[in-house]
N, C-alpha and C positions, 0 to 999 in steps of 0.2 A: 799742182795748185798754183794759181797766179799770185803775183805779188799783191794784187788788190785783195784777193780772197784771204791771203795770209794776214793782211792788215786788219781786215774785218774780223777774222777769227781772234786775232790778238786783242783788238778793242773789246770784243765780246768777253774774252777771258778776264780782262781788266775790270769791266763792269760787274761781272759775276763775282769776282774776288772782293770788289768794293762793297757789293751788296751783302756778301757774307760777313764782312768785317763790320759793316754798319749794324747788321742784325745782332752780331755778337756783342758789339758795343752797347746796343740798345738793351739787350738782355742783361748785360753786365751792369748797366746803369740801374735797371730795375732791381737787380739782385743786391747791388751795392747800396741802393736806397733803402731796401728792406733791412739789409744787414746794418746799415748806418743807424736806422731807426732803432733796431734791436740793440745794437751796441750802445747807442745813446741812452736808451732806457736802462740798459744794464749799468752803464757808467753812472747814470743819475742815481739808480738805486744803490750802487756801490758807494757813491759819494755821500748819499744820505746816511747809509749805514756807518761809513767811516766818520762822518760828522757826528752822528749820534754816539758812536763809540768814543770819539774824542771828547764829547761833552761829558761823558761819564768817567773818563779815565785820564784826562790830561791834568787833573789836579793830583798833587802828590803830597804826602805827609811823612814826617820822620821824627825820631826822638833821640835825645842824648841821655844816656844813663848816668847815674851817679856812680861812685866807686863800688857800690854793691854788686854791680854787673847785671846783665840782662837775665841771667838765670839764678838770681838770688833767692828763688823760691818765695819771694815776697813782693815788695813794692815795684821794683823795676820790671820784674817778670809779669806782674799784673798789667802794667802799662803796655808792655810789648804785646801781650795777648789781646789787649784792646785794639792796638794798631793793626795786628794781624787780622782781627775780626773785621775791621774797617776795610782793609785791603781785599779780603775775601768777599765782602759785601759788594764791592765794586769791580771784581774780577781783575785785580791788580797783582803784579808779581813783586816779590821781595827783591829789593835792589833797584827797582825801577819806580813803581808807584808808591812804595813805602819801604822804609829801612830804619836802621838804628845805628848809632855810633857809640862804641864802648868807651867808657872813661875808666882808666886804671889809676888815675891820680887827679887831684883837684885841678892841676895845671892843664888837664886835657879838656876841660869844659869849653873854654872859649875857642880853641882850635877846632874842636868837633862841631860846634855850632857854626863856625865860619865855613867849614867844609861842606856841611849840608846845604847851606845857603848857596854856595858856589855851584853845588850840584843841582841847583834850581828846584829844590823842594819848596812848595808853596806854604806849607805849614810845618813848623818846627817846635817840638816840645822839649822842655828841660825838665827832667824827672827828679824832683826833690829840691828842697829849699837851698841846698848847697850850691845850686846853679843860679842863685839870685843875681849876683854881680855880673856873671857872664851873660845872662839873658839880657839884663839892662844895657850892657855895653854893646852887644852885637845887634840887638833890636834897634838901638839908636842909629846904628850905621846902615841898617837896611829897612827903611820905613815901608817898603812895598811887600815885605815878607811878613806873614802872620806868625807870631810866637805865642807860646803858652808856658807858664810855669806851674808845675804841679806841687801842691802842698806849701805854697807861699804866695805872697802878694808883691808884685812888682809893677810900678806905674809905667804907663806907656800906651799910646793910642793903638799900637799894633801888638799889644800884649794882653792876653787873657790870663787871669789868675784863677787857678782851680784849687779850691780848698775843700776840706772835709771837716765835719763836726766830730773829730777824733775823740774828743772828750765824752761825747754822748755814747758812742759805740764802746768806749773803754769803761764807762760807767756800767753798762750792761755786762761787760766781761767781769767786772768786780762783783756784780750781783751773782753771776754764775759761779765764780770762785768761792764766794762766801757760803753758797748753798751746797757746794760740793766738798769742801775741805773737811778732813777728819781731825786735823791738828789745830785748826784755827790759826795757822801760820801760812801766809802766802807771800810770794815774791814778785817783784817787778824788775826786769832788766831792760834798760834803755840803751840806745846807741850813743848819741852825744847828748850832753846835758844842755838842752836848748829849749827855747820857747815852744817849739813844735812838740818835742817829745815830752815836755812838761805837761802838755795837754793830755797825752795818753796816761801819764802817771797820775795826774790830779783826778781825772775821771775814774780811773781804776780804783784808787784809794777811796774816793767818795762813794762809789757803788758798793764796795765791800763793807765799809763801815756803816753805810745806811742799813744794811742787813744785820750787821753785828758790830756795834761800836767798839767791842773789846777785841776784835780780830787784830792780829799783828801783821803788818805789811812791811817787809824789808825791801828797800829800794837801792839798786846799784846801777851805775852807768859804766859801760865798757869804754866809752870815749871814741868809739868808731862803729861804723856800720859794716865793716868788712873784716871783722876779727873773730871768726868762729872759735879759735882757740881760747880767747879771753872769755867768750860767752860760755864755753864749756867749763872753764875754771870757776867762774862766778856761779854757775848752776850747781856745780859740785859742792861748793861751800854752802849754798842755800839748802840743797837737799840734805846735806849732812847736819844742818841746823834744824831739822825736823819740819822744814817747809815742804808741803806736798803739792803745791800748784805754783807754777811760775808763768807769768804773762810777760812776753817779750815784745818790745817795739824797737827792734835793733837791726832790721834788714838781715844781711847774711851773717851777722854776728849771732843771730838767733839759731842758726844751724847748729852751733855748738851747744845751745841749750837743749835742743832735740837730741843731739848725739849723746849727751850726758844722761838724759832721762832714759833713753833706750839702753844705754850701758847698764844702768842700775836695774832696769826692768829685766834685762837679759840675765842678770845675776840673781835676781830675786823676783820671780814672776808673780808672787803674791803681793808684793808691795804696791800700794796705790800711790803713784806719783803722776803728775799731769803737766802738760804744757798748753798754754793758750797761745795760739798763733796770731799772726797779724797781717793785715793788708789783703791777703787772699786766703782761701780755705787751705790750711796746711795739714789737712788730715793725712795725706800721703806721707808727709815728712815724719809722722809719728808712728808709722807702721813698723811692727816688729813681730814677725811670725803671724800668729792668729790674733795678736793683741794690738792695741794702738794707744799711745800715750797722749794723743791730741784730744783734750777735753772739748775744745771748740776753737774758733778763730774769730777775731774781730775783723770782719771783712770791710775793706774800703773798696768801693767799686771804681777803682782807678781805671780799670779796663773800660767800663761804660763811659766814664767822663772823657777819656781820650777818643773813643769812637764818636761820641756825641759832638765834641768840639770840632773834630775833623770834618764831620758832616756839615756842621754849621758854617765852617769856613768855606767848604766846597760849594755850598748853596748860596754864598754871598751874604751870610748872616753871622759873620765872625764877631764874637762879643769883645772886640778890642777895648781896652780900658776898663773892663768890668771885672768884678770879683764874683765868682760862682762858688756857692757853698752847697755841698751835698751832705745831708744829715739823715737821722733816723726816719724823719717824716716822709722823705722821698726815697727811702731805701738806699741812700748813699753810703750809709754805714749800718752794720748789724752783726749778728752772731750766726755762725754756721751751726747747723744741727746734724752734720754728717755722721758723727759718732753716736749712733742711737743707743748703744750700750752704756755710754758714759753720760751723754747729754740727754738725760731722761726727763719725763714730764714734770717731776718735782723740781727740776731746775728751769725748764723752759717756761713753766707757768709764771713764776715770779719775774722772770726776765721780761716776758710779754707784758706783765702788769706795769712794771717800771718803764718799759718802752712807751706805753700809752700815756703814762704820767708825764714823760718828757714831751711827747707830742702835744698833750693838752696844756702844757705850760705850768704844770703843778710842781715841776722840779727844774731848777736852773742849775745845770751841771757846771761845776767850777772848771776853769781852764788854766789857772795859774796856781802857784803855791800860796799866794796871798788869798786868793778866792777859796782855795781848799781849806785853809785855816778858818776862814770865816764860816764856811759851810759846816765844818766839823763842830765848831762851837755852837752851831744852831741845832745840832742833833739832840 
């Protein structure tokens, strides 16, 4: 082969190679274009999904318990169940989208609130009136965070105050107790002697004496919400004094009331003694074998209020500076009817009748000791 022919063959090979490369590049461009379109669409859909997900999950809510603890079978536990329900509603994980901080002492309130704010929770609840000062202080330092106090009123544009008509629900508990007692002697055990717990006491005494003005109501305060041993001792003295029904508004202290009632029932299965629970349905706390010492419970829908206010804040409708009250009319408070063997129709019927009278405004339930005295004088 001549040099000329070799050059021609070499040039032909180059042209052929270039053609193949161009064809491959052309095919690659088409494929890449299609893939790019596909990936672009996929990325777009993914981004939309992510954005939608972020819209529903980037809001977070948390709570600080009082010293009763998150598993107090009462107030704090109800609030935590509401926060859990809110988290489940929005597909959130505990510790990320929602969480709680346990307070073992009053001095823990402010540090716990501060920690939750630093962890970027958008909504922070203080559970119980004992957090009033801490909520006021911390909320003033963080105006861009939403706060709520449960069972008290604290002023502030970024604070919602969640309250309940405890006196109304307690009035119904008094009606139930007066219709159930065999001894005409009933008791009330409070946590701390405060304006809030006085609402429970006043309503309970008013309800019982409305049914029977001669009924005896013994009242004692344990001085704490986390003292079940004291609750047990108080209950023991009351039951030994022929009291057959005790209504407690004492948080974890009330666990001692249940323990004493169950001890007595365990030793004397025929004796009729009862406990009226508080804040949440405490039917399970009264279980002993195939019997149950929980007559009923004065339910406060703390769970619903926490869930509702969290949603309001997430939706940009946070009721900052407002006082929200949940009463019998809107099912914010009421009595549990779980124990059908004890809470029978002859109790439920008068309770429902008095509930309607409260709703209709025929009865103004007292909230303080002074109002109770005035109410009793009018009977």
